[in-house]
C-alpha positions in Angstrom: -60.6 -11.9 -38.6 -58.3 -9.4 -37.0 -56.2 -11.9 -35.1 -55.5 -13.8 -38.3 -54.4 -10.6 -40.0 -52.1 -9.8 -37.0 -50.5 -13.2 -37.3 -50.0 -12.8 -41.0 -48.3 -9.4 -40.4 -45.9 -11.0 -37.8 -45.2 -13.9 -40.2 -44.3 -11.5 -43.0 -42.1 -9.4 -40.7 -40.3 -12.6 -39.5 -39.5 -13.5 -43.0 -38.2 -10.0 -43.8 -36.1 -9.9 -40.6 -34.5 -13.3 -41.5 -33.8 -12.0 -45.0 -32.2 -8.8 -43.7 -30.1 -10.7 -41.2 -28.8 -12.9 -44.0 -28.1 -9.9 -46.2 -26.2 -8.2 -43.3 -24.0 -11.3 -42.9 -23.4 -12.2 -46.5 -23.4 -8.9 -48.3 -20.5 -6.5 -49.1 -20.0 -3.4 -46.9 -22.6 -1.2 -48.6 -25.2 -4.0 -48.8 -24.5 -5.0 -45.1 -25.0 -1.4 -43.9 -28.3 -1.1 -45.8 -29.5 -4.5 -44.5 -28.6 -3.5 -40.9 -30.7 -0.3 -41.3 -33.5 -2.3 -42.8 -33.3 -4.8 -39.9 -33.5 -2.0 -37.3 -36.6 -0.6 -39.0 -38.3 -4.0 -39.2 -37.6 -4.7 -35.5 -38.9 -1.2 -34.6 -42.1 -2.0 -36.6 -42.6 -5.3 -34.9 -42.1 -3.7 -31.4 -44.6 -0.9 -32.3 -47.2 -3.5 -33.4 -46.7 -5.6 -30.2 -47.1 -2.5 -28.0 -49.8 -0.6 -29.8 -51.7 -2.7 -32.3 -51.8 -6.4 -31.3 -55.2 -7.5 -30.2 -54.3 -9.5 -27.1 -56.9 -7.5 -25.0 -59.5 -7.2 -27.7 -63.1 -8.2 -26.7 -65.1 -9.8 -29.5 -68.9 -9.2 -29.4 
């Protein structure tokens, strides 16, 4: 079901975002910079999905 898949994607992204936030806080300078970049990319992906892919207006037949 498409909505279930969308929920799974957002759950996965949430876990990865939390992981990147933790790495950014606890890592050394290089690791923190990498984690901040990863965090920005994950947040961009989530925003893109919410604006373009999510099925909030999808009509099921």
